[in-house]
C-alpha positions in Angstrom: -27.3 29.9 1.2 -27.7 27.8 -2.0 -30.0 26.2 -4.1 -33.0 23.6 -3.7 -34.3 20.5 -5.7 -37.6 20.2 -5.6 -40.1 17.2 -7.0 -43.2 17.0 -9.0 -46.1 15.2 -8.3 -47.4 13.7 -11.6 -46.8 13.6 -15.4 -47.5 17.4 -15.7 -46.9 20.3 -14.3 -49.7 21.9 -11.8 -49.9 25.8 -11.6 -48.5 25.7 -8.1 -45.4 24.0 -9.2 -45.0 26.7 -12.0 -44.8 29.1 -9.2 -42.3 26.9 -7.1 -39.9 26.6 -10.3 -40.1 30.4 -10.8 -38.6 30.9 -7.1 -35.0 32.1 -7.3 -34.1 29.4 -4.9 -35.0 26.6 -6.8 -31.9 25.4 -8.5 -33.1 21.8 -9.4 -35.9 19.1 -10.4 -35.4 15.5 -9.7 -37.9 12.9 -11.2 -39.6 9.6 -10.1 -41.5 7.1 -11.2 -44.8 8.9 -10.8 -43.6 11.5 -13.2 -43.1 9.0 -16.4 -45.8 7.3 -18.2 -43.9 7.3 -21.5 -40.9 8.6 -23.7 -42.9 11.4 -25.5 -44.8 12.3 -22.2 -41.5 12.6 -20.2 -39.9 14.8 -23.1 -42.7 17.4 -22.9 -42.7 17.1 -19.3 -38.8 18.1 -19.3 -39.4 20.7 -21.5 -42.2 22.5 -19.6 -39.9 22.2 -16.5 -37.0 24.1 -18.0 -39.8 26.6 -19.5 -41.0 27.3 -16.2 -38.0 28.0 -14.4 -36.4 31.1 -13.3 -32.8 29.7 -13.2 -31.1 27.1 -15.2 -32.2 23.8 -13.9 -30.2 20.8 -12.8 -32.6 18.0 -13.9 -32.0 14.9 -11.9 -33.5 11.3 -11.7 -32.2 7.7 -9.4 -31.9 5.5 -12.3 -28.7 3.5 -11.1 -30.1 0.2 -12.4 -32.1 -2.8 -10.5 -34.6 -1.7 -8.1 -33.8 1.6 -8.4 -34.5 2.8 -12.2 -37.5 5.3 -12.3 -38.0 4.9 -16.0 -39.1 1.8 -17.5 -41.1 1.5 -20.5 -38.6 2.1 -23.8 -35.9 2.4 -21.7 -33.2 -0.5 -21.3 -33.4 -2.9 -18.5 -30.2 -1.7 -16.4 -29.3 -4.4 -14.0 -28.3 -3.8 -10.6 -24.6 -3.3 -10.1 -24.4 -6.0 -7.7 -25.2 -8.6 -10.7 -22.0 -7.6 -12.8 -19.6 -9.4 -11.2 -22.2 -12.8 -11.1 -22.3 -12.7 -14.7 -18.9 -11.7 -15.8 -16.2 -14.1 -17.6 -13.7 -12.4 -15.0 -12.9 -9.1 -13.2 -11.7 -7.7 -16.5 -14.6 -8.0 -18.5 -16.8 -7.3 -15.1 -15.0 -3.8 -15.7 -16.0 -3.7 -19.1 -19.4 -4.4 -18.5 -19.5 -1.7 -16.0 -18.3 1.0 -18.5 -20.6 -0.1 -21.0 -23.4 0.1 -18.3 -22.9 3.1 -17.5 -22.5 4.5 -20.9 -26.1 3.1 -21.6 -27.5 4.3 -18.6 -26.2 7.8 -19.1 -27.0 7.9 -22.5 -30.7 7.1 -22.6 -31.4 9.3 -19.5 -29.5 12.5 -21.6 -31.8 11.9 -24.7 -34.9 13.3 -22.1 -32.8 16.3 -21.7 -31.9 15.2 -18.1 -28.9 16.1 -16.6 -27.8 13.6 -14.1 -28.7 10.1 -12.7 -27.5 10.0 -8.9 -24.9 7.4 -9.8 -22.9 5.4 -9.0 -23.8 3.8 -5.5 -20.0 3.4 -3.8 -21.1 1.6 -0.5 -19.6 -1.3 0.5 -22.2 -3.9 0.3 -22.3 -5.3 4.1 -25.7 -5.5 5.9 -27.5 -3.1 4.7 -30.8 -4.1 3.1 -31.4 -0.9 1.8 -28.4 -1.1 -0.1 -28.2 -4.5 -1.0 -27.2 -5.3 -4.6 -27.0 -1.6 -5.3 -23.6 -2.0 -4.3 -21.1 -3.3 -7.0 -19.4 -5.5 -4.3 -18.5 -6.5 -0.9 -15.0 -5.4 -1.2 -13.9 -1.8 -1.5 -11.0 -2.6 -4.2 -14.0 -4.2 -6.1 -16.4 -1.3 -5.5 -13.9 1.0 -6.5 -12.5 -0.4 -9.8 -16.0 -1.3 -11.0 -17.5 2.2 -10.1 -14.1 3.6 -11.9 -15.3 1.7 -15.1 -19.1 3.0 -14.5 -17.9 6.6 -14.3 -15.8 6.3 -17.5 -18.7 5.0 -19.1 -21.0 7.9 -17.9 -18.2 10.7 -18.6 -18.0 8.9 -22.3 -22.2 9.6 -23.0 -21.6 13.4 -21.4 -23.0 12.8 -18.0 -21.6 14.0 -15.1 -21.4 11.1 -12.0 -22.5 11.3 -8.4 -21.1 9.2 -5.8 -23.2 7.9 -2.9 -23.6 7.6 0.1 -20.8 9.2 1.6 -18.8 8.2 3.6 -20.7 4.7 3.3 -23.9 3.0 4.2 -23.6 -0.5 3.7 -22.2 -1.3 7.2 -25.3 -0.5 8.9 -28.6 -1.9 8.7 -31.2 0.4 9.5 -32.9 2.1 6.3 -32.3 6.1 6.2 -35.5 6.5 4.7 -37.9 5.0 7.6 -35.2 4.7 10.4 -32.2 6.7 11.9 -29.2 4.5 11.0 -26.4 4.7 13.7 -22.8 3.1 12.7 -21.0 2.3 15.7 -17.9 1.3 14.5 -14.3 3.2 15.0 -13.1 5.6 12.7 -10.4 3.1 11.8 -12.5 0.7 10.8 -14.5 3.4 8.6 -11.6 4.3 7.0 -10.4 0.9 5.9 -13.8 -0.5 4.9 -16.0 1.9 3.6 -14.1 5.3 2.6 -11.9 3.9 0.3 -13.8 4.3 -2.9 -14.7 7.8 -1.9 -10.7 8.3 -1.4 -9.8 6.7 -4.7 -12.8 8.1 -7.0 -12.6 12.0 -5.3 -10.8 13.7 -8.3 -13.1 11.8 -10.8 -16.6 12.4 -9.1 -18.3 15.4 -10.1 -20.7 15.3 -6.9 -21.0 13.6 -4.0 -24.2 12.5 -2.0 -23.7 12.1 1.9 -25.7 9.4 3.8 -28.4 10.8 6.4 -26.4 7.9 9.0 -24.9 9.0 12.3 -21.2 8.0 12.8 -20.7 8.5 16.9 -16.9 8.1 16.4 -16.6 11.2 14.5 -19.7 13.2 14.8 -22.9 13.3 16.7 -24.7 14.6 13.5 -25.6 12.6 10.3 -23.1 13.2 8.0 -25.1 15.4 5.5 -25.4 17.7 8.1 -21.7 17.3 9.5 -19.2 20.1 9.1 -16.7 17.8 10.0 -17.5 14.9 7.4 -18.1 17.6 4.8 -15.5 20.2 5.3 -12.9 18.5 7.2 -13.1 15.1 5.8 -14.1 15.5 2.3 -13.1 18.9 1.2 -10.1 19.1 3.2 -8.8 15.5 3.4 -9.9 14.0 0.5 -9.5 17.1 -1.6 -12.9 16.6 -3.0 -14.0 20.0 -5.4 -17.0 19.0 -6.8 -20.9 19.8 -5.9 -22.3 18.0 -2.3 -26.2 17.6 -2.5 -27.7 16.4 0.4 -29.8 13.5 0.5 -33.5 13.5 0.5 -34.7 16.0 3.8 -38.2 14.2 3.9 -36.2 11.2 4.8 -37.0 9.7 8.4 -33.0 10.0 9.4 -33.1 13.8 8.1 -35.4 14.5 11.3 -32.2 14.4 13.3 -31.9 18.0 12.2 -35.4 19.5 13.3 -37.9 20.5 11.0 -37.5 21.0 7.1 -36.5 24.3 7.2 -33.7 23.7 10.3 -32.7 20.3 7.8 -32.1 22.7 4.8 -30.1 25.4 6.8 -28.1 22.6 8.7 -27.1 20.8 5.4 -26.2 23.9 3.8 -24.1 25.5 6.8 -22.4 22.1 6.8 -21.3 22.4 3.6 -24.2 20.8 1.1 -24.3 22.9 -2.2 -27.9 21.9 -3.1 -30.4 20.4 -0.7 -32.9 17.6 -2.2 -36.3 18.7 -0.3 -38.6 16.3 -2.1 -42.2 14.0 -1.0 -43.2 16.7 1.1 -44.5 19.6 -0.5 -45.5 21.6 2.6 -41.9 21.2 3.8 -40.3 22.0 0.3 -42.4 25.4 0.5 -41.2 26.2 4.2 -37.5 25.5 2.9 -38.2 28.0 0.0 -39.6 30.7 2.3 -36.9 30.4 4.9 -34.3 30.8 2.2 -36.5 34.0 0.5 -34.2 36.7 2.4 -31.2 35.2 0.5 -32.7 35.0 -3.2 -29.4 36.7 -4.5 -26.9 34.2 -3.0 -29.4 30.9 -4.0 -29.5 32.4 -7.5 -25.1 32.4 -7.7 -25.1 28.9 -6.1 -27.7 27.9 -8.2 -26.0 28.7 -11.3 -22.6 27.6 -9.7 -24.0 24.0 -9.8 -25.5 24.3 -13.0 -22.2 25.0 -14.7 -20.8 22.1 -13.0 -23.1 19.9 -13.4 -24.7 20.4 -16.8 -25.0 17.7 -19.2 -23.6 17.8 -22.7 -25.3 17.6 -25.8 -26.9 14.2 -25.9 -28.3 12.1 -29.0 -31.5 11.8 -29.8 -33.2 9.0 -29.0 -33.6 7.5 -32.6 -30.1 8.5 -33.2 -29.3 6.5 -30.1 -30.7 3.2 -31.0 -29.5 3.6 -34.1 -25.7 3.6 -32.3 -23.5 0.5 -32.8 -22.4 0.9 -28.9 -26.0 1.0 -28.0 -26.8 -2.3 -30.0 -23.6 -3.7 -28.1 -25.1 -2.8 -25.0 -28.4 -4.8 -25.6 -26.2 -7.8 -26.1 -24.6 -7.5 -23.1 -27.9 -6.9 -21.4 -29.0 -10.7 -22.7 -26.5 -11.9 -19.7 -28.6 -10.3 -16.9 
């Protein structure tokens, strides 16, 4: 088995959460908007989170830009990735803008002592409303080129990149947060339309998050619970060697795999390295209880994920805001 990423309820750590953070299977924490009041408070929450943990933690946030940016006040308003091409002078300029936005986003998150933002989105913008302008473009080749720039910027800041949602959530309309999306297309169509960004970027991504979507032409299980998708295609065919995160096990689409503990076991058995048990405290506790007999292995895998994804030393907040590249990025934001 492996490690679990949990969430927190508010802007301070509760006594119950201190106990959870000391559990041997907990290897990460993901922050949401409810955990943020201001920069000083977030700094202190992160400090308390790390201090309470038994394992070295991967601290994460969804800070893609646009409507998916968890921290607002004091942080730069990163635009949705789908707006980059609209505002660029040409495509070469769009690639440059993507790189600078990747650097800006990552640099600001790293000043908080948070390791990763789950980005970039590699979905091809099709009919999915939950993806929409979170995607860079509606053509795979543009997604690949812009995402490559964004990843380069993240890496220059010292942050590891997580591509999502493998093998592609953009061509199915249902929202996996509240429904069970089923993508009825053939393997050949998925391969030609949605998989190219993951294929082309597999060697520069540090982590990947699979979609809670069923692709019946390939497997009857959602991708995040499918050994065929994760082991045979992602690992063996694409040669991906990084960390595989599950998407949140509390999402409606994950219910296809059973109860929260059953979902965790299914995701881990399929090939995920770390599972996200968020927005359902009772479910997260049940997952940890299920993993209890496997403490030693869980700690090993938590440490492995930390070694692969832990941030490089970031700049301090004041130092960052005096950095010439940060000021250049602020001028770039004026286009949006």
